[in-house]
N, C-alpha and C positions, 0 to 999 in steps of 0.2 A: 626548855628555853621560851615556849609559848607564854607561860606563866610570867616569866621575867617580861615579856613584852606588855602583858596585859596589867601588871602592877605599875609598869612605868606609864602606862595611859591613863590608870586610873589615878593616879597622882597627879599628873598634869591635869587632867580633866577636874580634880577637886579644887587645885590651885586657880585653874582659869575661873570655875565658878564663884569661888570666894573673891576673886578680882573683880567680876561682874558684878556681884552684890554690893562691893564698896563702892564701885563707880556710878551703881544707880543710886545707892543713897546719898552720895556728895552732890547727883544732879538734882535729886529731889529736894535736899536741902538747901540748894542754891536758888532753886525755882521757888520755895518758899519765903526765903529771904527777899526776894524781888518784889513780892506781894504786899503791897500797903494794907493793912486789916487795922481796925480797932483792936485795941490790947484785950478785951473780953474773947472776941474771935480766934486773934491768935494763941491765947490762953487755952481756949478750947481744942484747936489744931495740934498746939504741942501735946495736949493730954493725949489726943488721940494718936500720935506717931510714936509716943514712948512704947507702948507694947510692940509696936513695928520695929522699932530700935533695938528694944531686947531681943524679939525673934531673929532679927538679921544678926546681932552679937552672938546668939547661941548657935545658929547656922555657921557663922565664922568660925567660932571655936570647934563645932563638931567636924567642919572641913579640915580644919589645920590637925584637929587629931587624927582624923582618917588618913590623911595625908602623910603624918608622920608613923603609922602603923604600915601602910604601904610602903613606905622607904624602909622600915624595918623588915617586913617579909621579904622585900628586894635583897637587903643584905643577907638574909638567912639563904634565899635560894643562890646566891652568889657563893657563900661560904659553902653550900653543898655541892656546888658546880666544881669549885676548887678541891674538895676531897674527893671527889670523884676522879678527877684528874690525877691526885696523888696517888688513889688506889691502883689506877690504869698504870702508872710507872712501876708501882711497887709489884703487880702482877709480872709486868715483863721482866724486871729484875729477878723476880722468883724463877722464870722460867729458863732466863739465862744461867741461872746459877745452878738449877736442876739438870740442864743439859751437861754443864761442866763436870757436875757429880756424877752424873751416869758414866760419861766418858771416863772419868778418872777409876769409877769400879770396874769398868770393862778392862780397862789397862792393868789394875791389880789382880783381877781373875785371869787375866791373860799370864803375868809374870808368876803366879803363884802356880800355875799350871804345869810348869815345869819339874817342881818338885813333886815326888814321889814318897806318900806317907806309908811308912813301914808297919 
């Protein structure tokens, strides 16, 4: 159960980080547009921000992949939990059937005890 909580928290954190990175990028791009600079300076700035944009894109992709994998792990844990519940039900049913068979065997033993084998 603790693992499920941790996977949910990790997935949420990854999505939050991705969202924050996108918001920062949007704010930075909006601020750059507000500045009026000669085209040569603007071209230099653009060249310098391209690697950062690429890195942000790679981070965003990595966080998205991590989030998908965490969700998949969560689904697997949920499936395992369901199997454990099914197993518990089967164990209970087996115990009930076993008790009934034991009672039946006792009844048959008592019934056959009346007969004498010659």
